[in-house]
Backbone as CSV, one residue per row, in Angstrom:
resi,resn,N_x,N_y,N_z,CA_x,CA_y,CA_z,C_x,C_y,C_z
1,UNK,84.741,139.666,92.720,85.217,138.526,91.965,86.194,137.696,92.816
2,UNK,87.177,138.348,93.461,88.133,137.619,94.295,87.435,136.950,95.469
3,UNK,86.496,137.678,96.086,85.786,137.137,97.245,85.033,135.873,96.867
4,UNK,84.375,135.877,95.726,83.625,134.699,95.289,84.571,133.534,95.008
5,UNK,85.706,133.810,94.396,86.691,132.756,94.114,87.213,132.165,95.410
6,UNK,87.533,133.018,96.384,88.018,132.534,97.674,86.950,131.680,98.361
7,UNK,85.724,132.126,98.341,84.630,131.365,98.941,84.489,129.996,98.280
8,UNK,84.591,129.969,96.972,84.510,128.703,96.240,85.628,127.757,96.666
9,UNK,86.826,128.284,96.794,87.966,127.465,97.224,87.736,126.956,98.640
10,UNK,87.273,127.798,99.537,87.028,127.382,100.918,85.977,126.271,100.968
11,UNK,84.936,126.399,100.162,83.910,125.355,100.116,84.483,124.048,99.561
12,UNK,85.347,124.145,98.557,85.997,122.946,98.006,86.792,122.226,99.089
13,UNK,87.554,122.989,99.856,88.377,122.405,100.915,87.509,121.678,101.933
14,UNK,86.494,122.349,102.405,85.633,121.762,103.438,84.933,120.515,102.913
15,UNK,84.440,120.577,101.683,83.809,119.398,101.081,84.809,118.252,100.960
16,UNK,86.027,118.567,100.512,87.044,117.531,100.356,87.416,116.927,101.708
17,UNK,87.577,117.760,102.719,87.907,117.246,104.049,86.852,116.257,104.530
18,UNK,85.594,116.600,104.330,84.502,115.788,104.865,84.230,114.521,104.067
19,UNK,84.927,114.319,102.959,84.812,113.027,102.265,85.261,111.916,103.219
20,UNK,86.393,112.111,103.885,86.899,111.128,104.850,86.671,111.570,106.298
21,UNK,86.544,112.883,106.511,86.348,113.452,107.837,87.387,112.912,108.824
22,UNK,88.633,112.978,108.398,89.734,112.411,109.174,90.910,113.377,109.164
23,UNK,91.317,113.894,110.334,92.419,114.850,110.349,93.768,114.239,109.956
24,UNK,93.826,112.931,109.812,95.079,112.271,109.414,95.115,111.930,107.925
25,UNK,94.079,112.313,107.193,94.052,112.014,105.761,95.145,112.781,105.020
26,UNK,95.516,112.253,103.874,96.549,112.915,103.080,95.983,114.183,102.435
27,UNK,96.882,115.069,102.090,96.508,116.354,101.494,96.982,116.412,100.055
28,UNK,96.085,116.815,99.180,96.424,117.065,97.788,95.816,118.401,97.400
29,UNK,96.648,119.287,96.895,96.180,120.600,96.479,95.891,120.548,94.982
30,UNK,94.643,120.804,94.582,94.305,120.737,93.156,94.790,121.940,92.349
31,UNK,95.290,122.957,93.024,95.743,124.166,92.341,97.261,124.138,92.193
32,UNK,97.708,124.347,90.992,99.134,124.316,90.670,99.836,125.549,91.219
33,UNK,100.885,125.313,91.950,101.641,126.414,92.562,102.267,127.330,91.512
34,UNK,102.636,126.795,90.360,103.318,127.606,89.346,102.356,128.422,88.484
35,UNK,101.113,127.957,88.333,100.180,128.686,87.469,99.025,129.343,88.224
36,UNK,98.724,128.848,89.406,97.611,129.378,90.202,98.065,129.600,91.648
37,UNK,99.112,130.379,91.827,99.730,130.503,93.150,98.754,130.972,94.222
38,UNK,97.995,132.010,93.965,97.090,132.516,94.983,96.031,131.471,95.344
39,UNK,95.462,130.822,94.340,94.475,129.776,94.604,95.120,128.627,95.379
40,UNK,96.336,128.280,95.011,97.089,127.227,95.693,97.272,127.580,97.176
41,UNK,97.665,128.819,97.453,97.891,129.254,98.823,96.591,129.327,99.626
42,UNK,95.528,129.814,98.999,94.234,129.868,99.677,93.743,128.473,100.040
43,UNK,93.906,127.541,99.110,93.474,126.167,99.360,94.277,125.573,100.515
44,UNK,95.574,125.750,100.482,96.444,125.204,101.532,96.111,125.807,102.896
45,UNK,95.943,127.117,102.944,95.619,127.794,104.203,94.299,127.290,104.770
46,UNK,93.308,127.183,103.941,92.007,126.706,104.403,92.090,125.249,104.857
47,UNK,92.899,124.443,104.166,93.060,123.042,104.580,93.683,122.983,105.980
48,UNK,94.723,123.757,106.190,95.373,123.797,107.500,94.351,124.177,108.573
49,UNK,93.578,125.216,108.322,92.579,125.673,109.290,91.529,124.591,109.554
50,UNK,91.023,123.988,108.500,89.970,122.983,108.634,90.442,121.792,109.457
51,UNK,91.614,121.281,109.130,92.151,120.148,109.880,92.393,120.550,111.333
52,UNK,92.970,121.714,111.530,93.280,122.137,112.896,92.013,122.274,113.734
53,UNK,90.966,122.826,113.183,89.721,122.964,113.953,89.215,121.599,114.398
54,UNK,89.346,120.599,113.523,88.896,119.263,113.890,89.812,118.632,114.947
55,UNK,91.098,118.861,114.834,92.036,118.353,115.846,91.757,119.026,117.189
56,UNK,91.482,120.311,117.172,91.174,121.017,118.424,89.910,120.458,119.072
57,UNK,88.932,120.052,118.273,87.735,119.417,118.827,88.090,118.100,119.517
58,UNK,88.979,117.329,118.918,89.396,116.051,119.504,90.119,116.276,120.823
59,UNK,91.036,117.220,120.851,91.864,117.433,122.038,91.049,117.999,123.218
60,UNK,89.892,118.560,122.945,89.037,119.095,124.017,88.267,118.005,124.767
61,UNK,88.287,116.789,124.264,87.561,115.692,124.904,88.132,115.467,126.308
62,UNK,87.329,115.619,127.356,87.853,115.464,128.718,88.321,114.035,129.021
63,UNK,87.930,113.087,128.200,88.327,111.694,128.419,89.544,111.292,127.589
64,UNK,90.166,112.253,126.919,91.291,111.942,126.042,92.469,111.407,126.860
65,UNK,93.145,110.439,126.314,94.361,109.919,126.928,95.390,111.049,126.975
66,UNK,96.033,111.270,128.113,96.982,112.384,128.223,98.097,112.347,127.178
67,UNK,98.595,111.183,126.853,99.660,111.104,125.843,99.141,111.509,124.465
68,UNK,97.926,111.080,124.149,97.320,111.494,122.880,97.083,112.999,122.879
69,UNK,96.651,113.539,124.022,96.427,114.977,124.125,97.698,115.771,123.887
70,UNK,98.810,115.302,124.452,100.093,115.981,124.248,100.504,115.917,122.782
71,UNK,100.342,114.740,122.173,100.699,114.593,120.752,99.846,115.520,119.887
72,UNK,98.569,115.614,120.202,97.696,116.504,119.430,98.045,117.962,119.669
73,UNK,98.412,118.315,120.891,98.825,119.693,121.178,100.064,120.060,120.366
74,UNK,100.996,119.127,120.268,102.187,119.384,119.446,101.812,119.524,117.976
75,UNK,100.852,118.727,117.549,100.398,118.839,116.159,99.762,120.207,115.914
76,UNK,98.989,120.678,116.865,98.373,122.004,116.743,99.456,123.080,116.684
77,UNK,100.464,122.977,117.525,101.567,123.941,117.503,102.263,123.940,116.144
78,UNK,102.508,122.753,115.612,103.157,122.634,114.301,102.267,123.246,113.210
79,UNK,100.982,122.985,113.293,100.030,123.532,112.332,100.008,125.058,112.406
80,UNK,100.036,125.601,113.605,100.062,127.058,113.760,101.302,127.659,113.106
81,UNK,102.443,126.985,113.279,103.669,127.485,112.667,103.609,127.383,111.141
82,UNK,103.064,126.289,110.643,102.919,126.124,109.196,102.019,127.213,108.618
83,UNK,100.926,127.506,109.322,100.014,128.555,108.855,100.723,129.909,108.865
84,UNK,101.444,130.207,109.923,102.180,131.466,110.011,103.187,131.584,108.872
85,UNK,103.945,130.535,108.630,104.926,130.539,107.545,104.248,130.757,106.188
86,UNK,103.112,130.125,105.991,102.390,130.246,104.730,101.904,131.682,104.516
87,UNK,101.362,132.269,105.546,100.829,133.636,105.429,101.945,134.652,105.222
88,UNK,103.076,134.439,105.895,104.189,135.370,105.734,104.746,135.271,104.335
């Protein structure tokens, strides 16, 4: 039961991300932190992962402007810390 719920949440996140397919889009969590904490956390964690994977794809472009690459690397570092804080 939990596995299916988690899978459903992960699919929701990925579908929502791909509406705009933009790592700079705003984030809205449809799960209430006070009433659906676990669902809220799962959604947030998956959102962080999804955005980060797309940012990592951008930063791998060999033609990327070095300044943009540095900014994206810092964003990835910040995202990693946010994910760590969330999981802890």
